[in-house]
C-alpha angles and dihedrals in degrees: 000000000000098000098047095100091052091046090052088047091051092050093048093048091044091059092044094051097033094117090057111025136038118234091256092061092050089048088054096048089050091050092045091048091051090052095044094051090047092049097046106031101016090236135095096201109175093231094052092045089052094050092049094045093046090052090047090052092047095051089049090049089054092048091048089050092049091045093052091045088053090051093049095047 
């Protein structure tokens, strides 16, 4: 199955970021990372896709935290 590694990556990141992001957000980040890596480097190496997706998810987590802090303040 060609997509198996990305499905496993999505599952792993979904568990890691479960407190912050729904699975749909993680899936979109993994997909965007795949497309970005392909467009820029011409490769969808799993390790590279994971690094890109993880960074996207961390930045989004910061944005969610900042937004919720503004709402509380």
